[in-house]
C-alpha positions in Angstrom: 12.6 108.3 32.9 12.5 107.0 29.2 12.9 109.8 26.5 9.1 109.5 26.1 8.4 110.9 29.7 7.4 107.8 30.9 7.8 107.4 35.2 7.1 106.1 38.0 4.0 107.3 38.5 0.8 106.4 37.3 0.7 108.4 33.9 -0.3 106.2 31.1 2.5 104.7 28.7 3.2 106.3 25.8 1.4 104.9 22.9 5.2 105.4 20.7 7.1 104.0 23.5 8.4 100.7 22.4 7.8 99.4 25.7 4.0 100.6 25.4 1.8 97.2 25.4 4.1 94.0 25.9 7.0 93.7 27.8 10.7 92.2 26.2 10.0 93.2 22.7 13.5 95.7 22.7 13.7 97.4 19.6 11.8 94.4 17.4 8.6 95.4 15.0 5.3 95.6 17.2 2.6 94.5 15.4 -0.6 97.2 14.6 -3.3 96.6 17.7 -6.6 97.9 18.2 -7.8 99.1 21.3 -9.0 97.0 23.8 -8.0 93.9 21.3 -5.9 92.2 23.9 -9.0 92.9 26.8 -7.1 96.4 28.1 -7.0 99.8 27.0 -4.1 102.7 28.7 -6.0 102.7 31.6 -6.1 98.9 32.6 -8.8 96.4 32.7 -10.6 94.3 35.8 -11.0 90.4 34.8 -13.9 88.2 35.5 -12.8 87.8 38.7 -12.5 91.1 39.8 -8.5 91.2 39.3 -7.2 94.3 37.6 -4.4 94.6 35.5 -2.0 97.0 35.2 -1.5 98.9 31.7 0.9 97.2 29.6 1.2 94.2 31.6 0.0 91.2 29.1 -1.3 87.9 30.4 -2.5 84.7 28.7 -6.0 85.3 31.0 -6.5 87.7 28.7 -9.9 86.0 26.8 -12.0 86.0 29.7 -13.9 83.1 30.0 -12.4 81.0 27.2 -8.7 80.3 28.1 -7.5 79.8 31.5 -4.5 82.0 33.8 -1.7 81.1 33.4 1.5 82.4 35.3 4.8 82.3 33.3 8.0 81.5 34.7 11.2 83.9 33.9 13.6 81.4 32.1 17.5 81.4 31.8 19.1 83.6 29.5 19.0 82.1 25.8 16.5 79.7 26.9 14.5 79.0 23.5 11.1 77.7 24.0 10.0 74.0 22.7 6.4 75.4 21.8 8.4 77.9 19.5 10.3 75.3 17.9 6.9 73.3 17.2 5.2 76.7 15.7 8.4 77.0 13.3 8.4 73.3 12.1 4.7 73.8 11.6 5.0 76.3 9.3 7.8 75.2 8.0 5.5 72.5 6.6 2.4 74.1 5.9 2.9 77.5 5.4 3.3 80.6 7.4 0.1 81.4 9.1 -0.8 78.1 10.3 -2.6 77.8 13.6 -1.2 74.6 14.6 -4.0 72.9 15.6 -7.7 73.0 16.2 -8.5 75.8 18.5 -12.4 74.7 19.6 -13.1 73.2 23.4 -11.7 69.3 24.2 -8.8 69.7 20.9 -5.3 70.8 21.1 -5.1 74.8 20.2 -2.3 76.7 19.3 -0.9 77.2 22.6 0.6 81.2 23.3 3.5 81.4 25.1 3.9 83.5 27.6 7.8 84.3 27.6 7.4 86.1 24.6 5.9 88.5 27.1 8.6 88.2 29.3 11.5 89.4 27.0 13.5 86.2 27.4 12.0 84.5 24.2 13.4 87.8 22.0 16.7 86.1 22.4 15.3 84.2 19.1 14.8 87.3 17.3 18.5 88.7 18.0 20.0 91.3 15.4 21.2 89.7 11.6 24.8 89.7 12.2 26.5 91.9 10.2 28.0 91.4 6.6 31.3 91.2 6.6 31.9 92.8 3.1 29.7 96.0 3.9 27.0 95.1 1.8 23.3 94.3 3.0 22.6 91.1 4.9 20.6 88.9 2.6 19.8 86.5 5.0 16.2 86.3 5.1 15.7 84.7 8.2 17.6 87.5 10.5 13.9 89.7 8.9 11.0 89.5 11.3 9.3 88.6 8.6 10.9 85.1 9.0 10.1 84.6 12.0 6.7 86.3 13.4 5.4 86.1 16.8 2.8 84.1 17.6 -0.9 85.2 17.2 -3.6 85.9 19.7 -6.8 83.9 19.6 -8.3 86.5 18.4 -6.4 86.5 14.8 -5.7 83.1 15.0 -7.0 81.5 11.6 -9.9 78.5 11.5 -8.0 75.2 11.5 -8.1 73.0 8.2 -10.7 70.7 7.8 -10.0 66.9 9.5 -8.9 64.5 5.7 -11.9 62.1 5.9 -11.0 58.8 4.8 -14.1 56.8 5.7 -17.2 56.9 4.9 -20.0 57.5 7.5 -23.2 55.2 7.2 -25.7 57.1 5.9 -28.7 57.5 8.8 -31.3 55.4 8.6 -34.7 57.1 7.1 -37.5 57.2 9.9 -40.2 57.4 7.7 -38.6 53.7 6.0 -38.2 51.2 9.3 -38.5 48.4 6.5 -35.5 49.1 4.6 -32.0 47.3 5.0 -28.8 48.1 4.9 -27.3 47.7 1.5 -24.6 45.7 2.6 -27.4 42.6 3.6 -29.2 43.7 0.8 -26.2 42.7 -1.4 -25.9 39.7 0.5 -29.5 37.8 0.0 -30.0 39.1 -3.3 -29.4 41.2 -5.6 -31.7 44.7 -5.8 -33.4 45.7 -9.2 -33.3 48.8 -10.8 -36.4 50.1 -9.3 -35.0 49.3 -5.7 -32.5 50.6 -5.6 -34.3 54.3 -7.1 -36.4 53.3 -3.7 -33.6 55.3 -2.1 -34.7 58.5 -3.3 -36.3 61.7 -0.6 -40.2 61.0 -0.3 -42.0 63.3 -3.3 -39.1 62.9 -5.7 -39.1 60.5 -8.4 -41.7 57.5 -9.0 -43.6 55.8 -5.9 -43.4 57.2 -3.2 -47.2 56.0 -1.7 -47.6 54.1 0.4 -48.8 50.9 -1.9 -45.6 51.3 -3.7 -43.5 50.7 -0.6 -45.8 48.0 0.6 -45.1 46.1 -2.8 -41.3 46.6 -2.8 -41.2 45.3 1.2 -43.0 41.7 0.3 -40.8 42.0 -2.6 -37.9 42.2 -0.4 -39.2 39.7 2.0 -39.9 37.3 -0.7 -36.2 37.5 -1.9 -34.9 37.3 1.8 -37.0 34.2 2.2 -35.6 32.4 -0.8 -32.0 32.7 0.7 -32.9 31.5 4.1 -34.5 28.5 2.6 -31.1 27.8 0.5 -28.7 28.3 3.7 -31.0 25.9 5.6 -30.5 23.4 2.9 -26.9 23.8 2.6 -26.9 23.5 6.1 -28.7 20.5 6.2 -26.2 19.4 3.3 -23.0 19.8 5.6 -24.8 17.8 8.3 -25.4 15.0 6.6 -21.9 15.4 4.7 -20.3 15.4 8.1 -22.2 11.8 8.6 -21.2 10.6 5.4 -17.2 11.0 6.1 -17.7 10.1 9.7 -18.6 6.8 8.4 -16.6 6.9 6.0 -13.6 7.6 9.1 -15.4 4.8 10.9 -15.4 2.6 8.0 -11.3 2.8 7.4 -10.2 2.2 11.0 -12.7 0.0 12.3 -14.4 -2.1 9.5 -13.0 -4.7 7.3 -12.3 -3.9 3.5 -14.8 -5.1 0.8 -12.8 -8.5 -0.1 -13.5 -11.7 -2.6 -13.2 -15.3 -0.7 -11.2 -18.0 -2.0 -8.5 -18.6 -4.7 -10.5 -17.5 -7.5 -11.2 -19.0 -11.1 -10.7 -18.2 -14.8 -7.2 -16.5 -15.7 -6.3 -13.1 -16.2 -2.7 -11.2 -17.5 -1.8 -8.1 -15.3 1.6 -5.8 -16.2 2.7 -4.6 -13.1 4.9 -1.0 -14.1 8.8 -0.6 -12.4 8.6 1.0 -9.2 4.8 0.3 -8.5 3.8 0.9 -4.8 0.9 -1.1 -3.1 -1.6 1.3 -3.7 -0.8 1.3 -7.2 -0.7 -2.4 -7.6 -3.8 -2.7 -5.8 -5.7 -0.1 -8.2 -4.2 -2.3 -11.8 -5.7 -5.4 -9.8 -9.1 -4.3 -9.0 -9.4 -2.8 -12.4 -8.5 -5.6 -14.0 -11.2 -8.2 -11.7 -8.4 -10.0 -9.1 -9.1 -8.6 -5.9 -12.5 -6.4 -5.0 -10.7 -3.2 -3.0 -7.3 -2.3 -3.3 -7.2 -1.6 0.8 -7.8 -5.3 1.0 -4.6 -5.7 -1.1 -2.5 -3.4 0.9 -3.7 -5.4 4.0 -3.0 -8.3 2.7 0.6 -7.4 1.5 1.5 -5.6 4.7 0.7 -9.2 6.1 2.8 -11.1 4.2 6.5 -11.2 5.1 7.4 -10.8 1.4 4.3 -9.0 0.6 6.8 -5.9 -0.4 9.0 -8.2 -3.0 6.9 -7.8 -5.4 8.6 -7.0 -8.7 7.6 -5.1 -11.9 6.3 -7.7 -14.8 3.4 -9.2 -16.4 1.4 -11.4 -13.6 -1.2 -14.7 -14.6 -3.7 -14.9 -12.3 -7.2 -15.3 -11.8 -10.1 -13.4 -11.3 -12.1 -12.7 -7.8 -9.2 -13.6 -5.7 -8.8 -13.1 -2.4 -6.2 -10.6 -1.4 -4.4 -12.7 0.8 -4.6 -15.1 -2.2 -3.1 -12.8 -4.7 -0.1 -11.7 -2.9 0.7 -15.2 -2.5 0.3 -16.0 -6.3 2.6 -13.2 -7.2 5.4 -14.2 -5.1 5.2 -17.3 -6.9 7.7 -17.3 -10.0 5.2 -19.8 -12.0 2.5 -16.7 -12.3 5.2 -14.3 -13.9 4.7 -14.3 -17.6 7.4 -12.0 -18.3 9.7 -12.9 -21.2 13.4 -13.1 -20.6 16.4 -13.1 -23.3 19.4 -14.9 -21.8 22.7 -12.8 -22.9 23.8 -14.1 -26.7 20.7 -15.2 -27.7 19.9 -14.2 -31.7 17.4 -12.0 -32.6 15.6 -15.0 -34.2 15.2 -16.5 -30.9 13.0 -14.0 -29.7 10.9 -13.6 -32.8 9.6 -16.9 -32.0 9.5 -16.7 -28.4 7.1 -13.3 -29.3 5.0 -15.2 -31.6 4.3 -18.1 -29.2 3.7 -16.2 -26.2 1.4 -13.5 -28.3 -0.4 -16.5 -30.1 1.0 -15.0 -33.4 1.7 -17.4 -36.5 5.5 -18.6 -37.0 7.6 -15.5 -38.8 5.1 -12.8 -38.1 7.0 -11.1 -35.5 10.3 -11.6 -37.6 8.3 -9.6 -40.3 7.0 -6.9 -38.3 10.9 -6.3 -37.3 12.1 -6.0 -40.6 9.2 -4.2 -42.1 9.2 -1.8 -39.2 12.8 -1.7 -38.2 13.4 1.8 -38.9 10.2 3.5 -36.5 11.4 1.1 -33.7 14.1 3.4 -32.3 17.3 2.2 -33.6 19.7 5.5 -33.0 21.7 6.7 -36.5 24.9 5.0 -36.3 22.8 1.6 -36.3 20.8 2.0 -39.7 21.7 1.4 -43.3 24.4 -0.6 -43.0 25.1 -3.3 -46.0 24.4 -7.0 -46.2 22.8 -6.9 -42.6 20.8 -9.9 -42.3 18.8 -8.5 -39.3 18.7 -5.0 -38.8 17.5 -5.4 -34.5 20.4 -7.7 -34.1 22.2 -6.6 -30.9 19.4 -4.4 -30.4 17.1 -6.9 -28.6 19.6 -6.3 -24.5 19.0 -9.2 -22.7 16.4 -8.7 -19.8 13.2 -9.4 -18.6 10.5 -7.8 -20.6 7.0 -7.9 -19.4 5.1 -9.6 -22.6 1.2 -9.7 -21.8 -1.6 -11.4 -24.0 -3.2 -9.5 -26.5 -0.2 -6.8 -26.4 1.4 -6.0 -30.2 5.1 -7.6 -30.8 6.4 -4.3 -32.0 5.1 -2.9 -28.6 7.7 -5.8 -27.3 10.4 -4.7 -29.6 10.2 -1.2 -29.2 11.1 -1.7 -25.2 13.7 -3.6 -26.1 15.5 -1.2 -27.8 14.6 1.3 -25.8 16.7 -0.5 -23.2 19.2 -1.1 -25.2 20.0 2.5 -25.8 19.9 3.5 -21.9 22.5 0.6 -21.8 24.3 1.4 -24.6 24.2 5.5 -24.0 26.4 5.5 -20.2 29.2 4.1 -22.5 31.9 6.2 -24.9 31.3 3.8 -27.8 32.6 6.9 -30.3 36.0 7.5 -28.3 36.6 3.6 -27.5 36.0 2.9 -31.2 39.0 5.2 -32.5 40.9 4.1 -29.6 40.6 0.6 -31.1 40.6 1.2 -34.3 37.1 0.4 -35.3 34.3 2.6 -37.5 32.0 4.0 -34.5 29.9 2.5 -32.5 28.6 -0.3 -34.9 31.5 -2.2 -35.2 32.5 -2.1 -30.8 29.1 -3.8 -30.9 30.0 -6.3 -33.3 32.9 -7.4 -31.6 30.8 -7.7 -28.2 28.4 -10.0 -30.2 31.2 -12.1 -31.3 33.2 -12.2 -27.9 29.7 -12.9 -26.4 29.1 -16.4 -28.7 33.0 -17.3 -28.3 33.7 -16.5 -25.0 32.2 -19.4 -23.2 32.7 -17.9 -19.9 32.3 -14.2 -18.7 36.0 -14.7 -17.1 37.6 -15.3 -20.2 36.0 -12.6 -22.7 39.0 -10.0 -21.7 41.7 -12.9 -23.5 38.8 -13.7 -26.4 38.3 -9.8 -27.1 42.1 -9.5 -27.3 42.3 -12.8 -30.0 39.4 -10.9 -32.0 41.7 -7.6 -32.5 45.2 -9.9 -33.0 42.9 -11.6 -36.2 41.9 -8.3 -37.5 45.6 -7.2 -37.9 46.0 -7.7 -41.6 49.8 -8.2 -41.0 49.3 -11.4 -39.3 51.0 -14.4 -40.1 48.6 -17.0 -38.7 44.9 -16.3 -40.2 46.0 -13.5 -42.9 43.5 -10.9 -41.1 40.9 -13.7 -41.6 38.2 -14.4 -38.7 37.7 -18.4 -39.0 35.1 -18.3 -36.0 32.6 -21.1 -36.3 30.3 -18.9 -34.7 29.6 -16.8 -37.7 29.1 -19.9 -40.2 26.5 -21.3 -37.4 24.8 -17.7 -37.8 24.8 -17.6 -41.3 23.4 -21.3 -41.4 20.8 -20.7 -38.5 22.5 -23.9 -36.6 24.0 -23.7 -33.0 26.4 -26.7 -33.6 30.0 -27.9 -32.9 30.0 -29.7 -35.8 30.1 -27.3 -38.5 32.5 -29.1 -41.2 35.5 -29.0 -42.2 37.2 -25.9 -42.7 37.9 -26.9 -46.6 34.1 -26.8 -46.8 33.5 -23.7 -44.5 35.5 -21.6 -47.0 33.5 -22.8 -49.9 30.2 -21.0 -48.1 30.0 -17.8 -49.9 28.5 -15.4 -47.7 29.3 -12.2 -46.0 28.8 -13.9 -42.6 31.5 -16.8 -43.5 34.9 -15.5 -42.2 36.5 -18.8 -43.4 36.4 -17.7 -46.7 39.4 -16.4 -48.0 38.0 -13.3 -49.7 36.1 -12.0 -46.9 38.5 -10.4 -44.1 37.6 -8.3 -41.3 34.1 -8.2 -38.9 31.0 -9.3 -40.4 28.4 -6.6 -41.4 26.9 -6.6 -38.0 26.7 -8.2 -34.8 25.8 -12.2 -34.7 24.4 -12.1 -30.8 22.3 -9.5 -28.8 25.1 -9.4 -26.5 25.2 -8.2 -22.6 27.0 -5.5 -20.7 29.9 -8.0 -19.7 31.0 -8.7 -23.1 30.3 -5.2 -24.3 33.2 -4.1 -21.6 35.9 -6.5 -22.7 35.2 -5.4 -26.1 36.0 -2.0 -25.3 38.6 -2.8 -22.8 40.4 -5.9 -23.8 43.1 -7.8 -22.3 47.1 -7.4 -23.8 48.5 -10.6 -25.0 49.9 -12.4 -28.2 47.3 -15.2 -28.5 45.5 -16.1 -31.9 43.8 -19.1 -30.7 41.9 -20.4 -27.8 39.8 -23.2 -26.8 37.3 -23.9 -23.5 38.7 -27.4 -22.1 35.8 -27.1 -19.1 34.4 -24.9 -17.4 37.3 -24.1 -15.3 40.0 -24.0 -18.0 40.3 -22.0 -21.3 43.8 -22.3 -23.3 45.3 -19.6 -25.6 48.1 -19.8 -27.7 50.0 -18.1 -30.3 50.8 -20.4 -32.8 48.5 -22.9 -34.5 50.2 -26.2 -33.7 50.1 -25.5 -30.6 46.1 -24.8 -30.9 45.9 -27.9 -32.4 47.6 -30.1 -29.1 44.8 -28.1 -27.0 41.7 -29.1 -29.2 43.3 -32.9 -29.4 42.8 -32.4 -25.5 39.6 -31.1 -25.4 38.0 -33.7 -27.9 39.7 -36.1 -25.2 38.1 -34.7 -22.4 34.8 -34.6 -24.3 34.6 -38.1 -25.5 35.2 -39.4 -21.7 32.7 -37.4 -20.4 30.1 -39.0 -22.8 
């Protein structure tokens, strides 16, 4: 018997008894109860099935008609209900009192844990630990307010309104059956302002009568009809386009490419750039009227075993040639109209060739070269040298250049200078000039021009370059610092001959390029030819030797000597063999 006088009999529980109402709350704070709130009083009650409930025994069937009865089982000591943990998480996330779900039929409602009635879950509400320092325990989690018990269904709050992140489609007004969805209106035609106001409720705004509605319906139908007509035309055009492309595909796969017949007539020059492929060449020929189609030329080029060997350059062809004839003629060297500059040729020779090829008056290209030398691409180290006879000498690089009829001579000269800059740029001319005791790249190029002309054969270039440097030494006793080359006299005279005259006669010529004159020592003012890469490499890397003289007896024999006496004997042998060969 408890202190409140409760015995085993049928007396009602005392309201002040801690065991009154729910069991298992031993010593915990109780929440006030309203009479009949849980569906029972002090004397007990009968549920809808006629089963009585003993006072003080609460079960989760206390809300008849809404919640099914559930028999709760006893849990072991220390058990913490997972539903209680879920409720604690929800309260931490959303605040105390959060319902934890929707309490409506078909949705998950707040679960009521029967373990709270059995007293087993009371372990979660254990008494707070005692402060070791004797003060009041500041831990708020040890108070009942930190873990309120679950609320019965009658005290639950309404669930929060669900967040709607989509807009439901507006219901169609039965009174307006002709109204179309907004998406269709935007697809077929943009509605005018008065059509947008048509969404107003009947009786509001303007135009709610039948006549106004019919007029707007006709307007929509008219717009929709025009849109449908446009769609039909687009579909028809698509079918026609598909047919066209199908025809083109069939023509390309099975039909022969358009082509002329025969070898053509007339004459036309075309220029083929570097690295041009078959289709690019075919386009150039088609624009010039040589072939009828690009495909015909490409097919002919692929059929010819040598068709892919067509090089860049200028070709003299005919109008309206068959593709096969065009390919055959382009492979014939006679059709190539390129200007080829051999190594060692002077600029004067190049000018004369350009005048002849372009049909210009003699001397035209030479005059243009002198007037426009500074605008043709010369580097700074090749400008403003004293007593230079031709500013472009040494920069008309030996190579093959396309020169088509009707082009300008300065265009061809500019290509030659650009090629020289490209080749010279690959070499470290400044460093080599300092190493050889020369005044910059200009003198290196001048030495190369002398080696190119004096050295009759390339295998002699390295030794000829050494002879040049030995004669430039101011302390040499053989030539006293003079070059004494016949080639320099030929250059200033504009001739190319072995019979330049006697030494005494040559010494009398007053010219900076006359290396026989007593007062002319060192190099000429500038190059005397347009050297190639081999002569330039020899000028930069001369052979080692003490030679001051040389003479070429024949193609396979060039003799070098140190003294003038030895050189004179070699010259006598040369004259002997030359006479025998005549």
